[in-house]
C-alpha positions in Angstrom: 109.3 94.1 101.7 108.6 91.5 98.9 109.4 88.7 101.3 107.0 90.1 103.9 104.3 90.5 101.4 104.8 86.9 100.1 104.7 85.6 103.6 101.4 87.5 104.2 99.8 86.3 101.0 100.8 82.7 101.7 99.3 83.1 105.2 96.0 84.4 103.9 95.8 81.6 101.3 96.6 79.0 104.0 93.9 80.2 106.3 91.4 80.4 103.5 92.3 76.9 102.4 92.0 75.4 105.9 88.6 77.0 106.5 87.3 76.0 103.1 88.1 72.4 103.9 85.8 72.4 107.0 83.1 74.8 105.8 81.1 74.9 102.6 82.9 77.9 101.1 85.2 78.3 98.1 88.9 78.4 98.9 91.5 80.7 97.3 92.4 80.6 93.6 94.5 82.7 91.2 91.9 85.5 91.2 91.1 85.8 94.9 91.8 84.8 98.5 88.5 82.9 98.6 85.1 83.4 100.0 86.3 83.6 103.6 87.7 87.2 103.1 84.5 88.3 101.3 82.8 87.9 104.8 85.7 88.8 107.1 88.3 91.5 107.0 91.9 90.3 107.0 94.7 91.9 109.2 98.3 90.6 109.2 101.1 91.9 111.3 104.7 91.0 110.7 107.5 92.2 113.0 111.0 92.1 111.5 113.4 91.7 114.4 116.6 92.6 112.6 115.4 95.7 110.8 113.0 96.9 113.6 110.2 97.3 111.2 106.5 96.4 111.7 104.7 95.6 108.5 100.9 95.5 108.6 98.7 94.1 105.8 94.9 94.6 105.6 92.2 93.6 103.2 88.6 94.6 103.6 85.7 92.5 102.3 85.3 94.8 99.3 89.0 94.9 98.4 90.7 92.4 96.1 94.3 92.8 97.3 96.1 93.2 100.6 97.4 96.8 101.3 100.7 97.0 103.1 102.1 99.6 105.5 105.6 99.7 107.1 106.4 101.4 110.4 109.7 101.9 112.1 109.7 100.6 115.7 111.4 102.9 118.1 112.0 101.3 121.5 
């Protein structure tokens, strides 16, 4: 799960950095994911093929961290 969370955090920081380079908003730093996610909710979905798990991360505009949930995929 740590690997999935790291992947999700890196994705959020990358998106925030890219947007901050073209818009007049602050990008991510050690304390936050940047101003982008103060205006927009964040949703991340990671599907792990080998373990058949679906991990979802979410962060609302009033939350500081990404909350993670893991689901078993039955198909």
